C-alpha positions as CSV (number, residue, x, y, z in Angstrom):
1,M,52.9,37.4,-14.8
2,I,49.2,37.6,-14.3
3,R,48.3,39.5,-11.1
4,M,45.4,38.3,-9.0
5,R,42.7,40.6,-7.7
6,T,40.7,39.4,-4.7
7,K,37.7,41.3,-3.5
8,F,36.2,40.4,-0.1
9,P,33.4,42.2,1.7
10,R,34.8,44.9,4.1
11,G,35.6,43.6,7.5
12,V,35.8,39.9,6.4
13,V,39.6,39.7,6.1
14,T,41.4,40.0,9.5
15,S,44.9,41.2,10.0
16,Q,45.9,37.6,10.6
17,T,44.5,36.7,7.2
18,V,46.4,39.6,5.6
19,G,49.6,38.2,7.2
20,N,48.9,34.8,5.9
21,I,48.5,36.1,2.4
22,G,52.0,37.6,2.5
23,L,53.4,34.5,4.2
24,Y,52.1,32.0,1.6
25,Y,52.9,34.3,-1.3
26,T,56.5,34.5,-0.1
27,C,56.5,30.7,0.2
28,Y,55.2,30.5,-3.4
29,K,57.9,32.9,-4.7
30,L,60.7,31.0,-3.0
31,S,59.4,27.7,-4.4
32,L,59.8,29.2,-7.9
33,F,63.5,29.7,-7.1
34,G,63.8,26.0,-6.2
35,W,63.7,26.3,-2.4
36,N,61.9,23.6,-0.2
37,V,59.8,25.9,1.9
38,M,58.2,25.4,5.4
39,S,56.4,28.1,7.3
40,T,56.9,28.0,11.1
41,A,54.3,27.7,13.8
42,R,52.2,30.8,14.3
43,N,54.0,33.6,16.1
44,A,57.3,31.8,16.2
45,K,60.0,34.2,17.5
46,G,61.9,35.9,14.7
47,I,61.3,33.8,11.7
48,D,58.3,32.9,9.6
49,I,59.9,30.7,6.9
50,M,62.6,28.1,6.8
51,A,63.8,27.3,3.3
52,Y,66.3,24.6,2.3
53,S,68.0,24.0,-1.0
54,Q,67.2,20.9,-3.1
55,T,70.3,19.1,-1.7
56,G,69.8,20.4,1.8
57,Q,73.2,22.0,1.8
58,K,71.9,25.6,2.0
59,R,69.2,27.1,4.2
60,V,67.7,30.6,4.6
61,L,65.5,32.0,7.4
62,I,63.0,34.6,6.4
63,Q,60.7,37.0,8.3
64,V,57.7,38.3,6.5
65,K,55.9,41.5,7.3
66,T,52.6,42.0,5.4
67,L,50.8,45.3,5.3
68,S,47.4,46.0,3.8
69,K,48.6,49.4,2.6
70,K,51.7,51.4,2.2
71,N,52.4,52.1,5.9
72,P,55.5,52.0,8.1
73,V,56.6,48.5,9.0
74,P,56.6,47.9,12.8
75,L,60.0,46.4,13.9
76,G,59.5,46.2,17.7
77,T,61.3,47.7,20.6
78,K,64.8,46.4,19.9
79,M,66.9,46.3,16.7
80,D,69.2,43.5,17.7
81,N,66.5,40.8,17.6
82,H,66.5,39.8,13.9
83,L,67.2,36.1,13.6
84,S,66.4,35.9,10.0
85,D,68.7,36.1,6.9
86,F,66.1,38.2,5.0
87,I,63.0,40.3,5.8
88,V,60.3,40.3,3.1
89,V,57.9,43.2,3.3
90,C,54.6,42.6,1.4
91,V,52.5,45.6,0.8
92,R,48.8,45.9,-0.1
93,A,48.2,42.2,0.1
94,Y,44.5,43.0,0.4
95,P,42.4,44.0,-1.6
96,H,44.7,45.0,-4.4
97,D,47.7,43.7,-6.2
98,F,50.8,43.7,-4.0
99,D,54.5,44.3,-4.1
100,C,57.2,42.6,-2.1
101,F,60.5,44.1,-0.9
102,V,63.5,41.9,0.0
103,L,65.9,43.3,2.6
104,T,68.6,42.1,4.9
105,P,68.7,42.6,8.7
106,V,71.7,45.0,8.2
107,E,69.7,47.1,5.8
108,I,66.7,47.1,8.2
109,Q,68.9,48.3,11.1
110,R,70.4,51.0,8.9
111,L,67.1,52.3,7.5
112,A,65.0,51.9,10.7
113,H,63.3,55.0,12.2
114,K,63.4,55.3,16.0
115,G,60.3,56.6,17.7
116,E,59.8,57.6,21.3
117,K,56.4,58.1,22.9
118,D,55.6,58.3,26.6
119,G,59.1,57.1,27.5
120,K,58.8,54.0,25.3
121,T,61.0,53.3,22.3
122,S,59.9,51.6,19.1
123,Y,61.4,51.1,15.7
124,W,59.7,51.5,12.3
125,L,60.7,51.1,8.7
126,Q,59.2,54.1,6.9
127,P,57.8,53.5,3.4
128,K,60.3,55.9,1.8
129,A,63.1,53.6,3.2
130,Y,61.9,50.3,1.8
131,Y,59.4,51.1,-1.1
132,C,62.1,51.5,-3.8
133,E,63.4,49.7,-6.8
134,K,66.5,48.6,-5.0
135,F,64.4,46.2,-2.9
136,K,61.2,45.7,-5.0
137,E,60.7,42.1,-6.1
138,Q,64.4,41.4,-5.6
139,W,63.9,37.7,-4.9
140,S,67.2,36.8,-6.5
141,R,69.0,38.4,-3.5
142,I,67.9,35.3,-1.6
143,G,69.5,33.1,-4.2
144,S,68.5,29.8,-5.7
145,G,67.6,26.6,-4.0
146,V,68.9,24.6,-6.9
147,E,72.7,23.9,-6.5
């Protein structure tokens, strides 16, 4: 596969644009597996993508987390709020080539790091937890949209 390199002037690409890069790349990859893919409205709670099989008999809900570099993934203040079937973490979406990691909510809960600061709790997925061959480019875990 040919990897694209995109170079924009510093400060031109916003965090929202970086998020869109990961979202639409994930839609593209799912389409290659035969899924009919729809992204949800901006900032929909819990999911970013709804994908249906060719016959409409199967569906998957996916949350996409896109990072501009290999950083911890913010997961929020609660760990019981994952409505998706899979979480795809896209790393280095801008300005370099990027890698995607496919995880389940159960794996996210098991691997999450709990942080506490000023009496507030937050959860993070550290790079050492997700950035590994077990999850890297494992699109087949989601399955095929062709039945």
